[in-house]
C-alpha positions in Angstrom: -8.2 -2.2 1.3 -10.7 -4.1 3.4 -10.0 -5.3 6.9 -11.2 -8.4 8.7 -12.2 -8.2 12.3 -10.6 -10.6 14.7 -12.9 -13.0 16.7 -13.1 -10.7 19.7 -13.9 -7.6 17.6 -16.6 -9.6 15.7 -18.2 -10.9 18.8 -18.3 -7.4 20.4 -19.8 -5.9 17.2 -22.4 -8.6 17.0 -23.4 -8.2 20.6 -23.8 -4.4 20.5 -25.6 -4.6 17.2 -28.1 -7.1 18.7 -28.6 -5.0 21.8 -29.4 -2.0 19.5 -31.5 -4.1 17.1 -29.3 -3.0 14.2 -27.4 -4.8 11.5 -23.7 -5.4 12.1 -23.0 -3.0 9.2 -25.1 -0.2 10.7 -23.5 -0.7 14.1 -20.0 -0.6 12.7 -20.8 2.6 10.9 -22.2 4.2 14.0 -19.2 3.1 16.1 -16.9 4.6 13.4 -18.8 7.9 13.5 -18.4 8.1 17.3 -14.7 7.0 17.2 -13.7 9.6 14.5 -15.7 12.3 16.2 -14.1 11.5 19.6 -10.6 11.0 18.3 -10.4 14.2 16.2 -12.4 16.3 18.6 -9.4 18.2 20.0 -6.7 16.6 17.9 -5.1 17.4 14.5 -3.0 14.8 12.9 0.6 15.9 12.3 0.6 14.0 9.0 -2.8 15.0 7.6 -3.6 18.4 9.0 -7.4 18.4 8.5 -9.7 15.4 9.0 -13.1 16.5 8.1 -15.1 14.7 10.8 -18.3 16.2 9.6 -17.9 14.9 6.1 -16.9 11.4 7.3 -19.9 11.4 9.8 -22.3 12.4 7.0 -21.0 9.5 4.8 -21.3 6.9 7.5 -24.7 8.1 8.7 -26.0 8.1 5.1 -24.9 4.4 4.8 -26.7 3.6 8.1 -29.9 5.3 6.8 -29.7 3.6 3.4 -29.5 0.2 5.1 -32.8 0.7 6.9 
Protein backbone atom coordinates (compact mmCIF):
# COMPACT_ATOMS: atom_id res chain seq x y z
CA UNK A 1 0.00 0.00 0.00
CA UNK A 2 1.29 3.46 -0.89
CA UNK A 3 0.11 6.63 0.76
CA UNK A 4 -0.32 10.12 -0.61
CA UNK A 5 0.75 13.11 1.43
CA UNK A 6 -1.78 15.85 1.93
CA UNK A 7 -0.92 19.35 0.72
CA UNK A 8 0.47 20.49 4.08
CA UNK A 9 2.63 17.39 4.52
CA UNK A 10 3.97 17.75 0.97
CA UNK A 11 4.78 21.43 1.49
CA UNK A 12 6.61 20.73 4.76
CA UNK A 13 8.55 17.86 3.21
CA UNK A 14 9.58 19.97 0.22
CA UNK A 15 10.63 22.86 2.44
CA UNK A 16 12.83 20.79 4.74
CA UNK A 17 14.30 18.88 1.77
CA UNK A 18 15.25 22.16 0.11
CA UNK A 19 16.76 23.47 3.34
CA UNK A 20 18.90 20.31 3.56
CA UNK A 21 19.67 20.29 -0.18
CA UNK A 22 18.27 16.77 -0.44
CA UNK A 23 15.69 15.12 -2.63
CA UNK A 24 12.20 14.79 -1.25
CA UNK A 25 12.66 11.00 -1.19
CA UNK A 26 15.88 11.26 0.81
CA UNK A 27 14.34 13.66 3.30
CA UNK A 28 11.27 11.47 3.78
CA UNK A 29 13.48 8.47 4.51
CA UNK A 30 15.54 10.45 7.02
CA UNK A 31 12.42 11.74 8.76
CA UNK A 32 11.04 8.21 8.93
CA UNK A 33 14.31 6.97 10.46
CA UNK A 34 14.16 9.61 13.16
CA UNK A 35 10.44 9.07 13.76
CA UNK A 36 10.77 5.30 14.17
CA UNK A 37 13.84 5.69 16.36
CA UNK A 38 12.09 8.28 18.57
CA UNK A 39 8.74 6.50 18.79
CA UNK A 40 10.09 3.07 19.62
CA UNK A 41 12.98 4.28 21.81
CA UNK A 42 11.25 3.39 25.08
CA UNK A 43 8.05 1.84 23.78
CA UNK A 44 7.01 -1.67 22.77
CA UNK A 45 3.88 -2.08 20.70
CA UNK A 46 1.28 -4.22 22.47
CA UNK A 47 0.27 -5.69 19.09
CA UNK A 48 3.71 -6.40 17.65
CA UNK A 49 6.14 -6.91 20.48
CA UNK A 50 9.36 -6.19 18.67
CA UNK A 51 9.93 -3.46 16.13
CA UNK A 52 13.51 -3.74 14.98
CA UNK A 53 14.32 -0.04 14.71
CA UNK A 54 17.94 -0.81 13.78
CA UNK A 55 16.87 -2.92 10.80
CA UNK A 56 14.35 -0.32 9.64
CA UNK A 57 16.95 2.43 10.03
CA UNK A 58 19.47 0.46 7.96
CA UNK A 59 16.95 -0.06 5.17
CA UNK A 60 15.95 3.60 5.05
CA UNK A 61 19.52 4.91 5.25
CA UNK A 62 20.60 2.52 2.48
CA UNK A 63 17.86 4.01 0.30
CA UNK A 64 19.10 7.52 1.10
CA UNK A 65 22.70 6.61 0.20
CA UNK A 66 21.64 4.82 -2.98
CA UNK A 67 19.80 7.96 -4.13
CA UNK A 68 22.99 10.07 -3.97
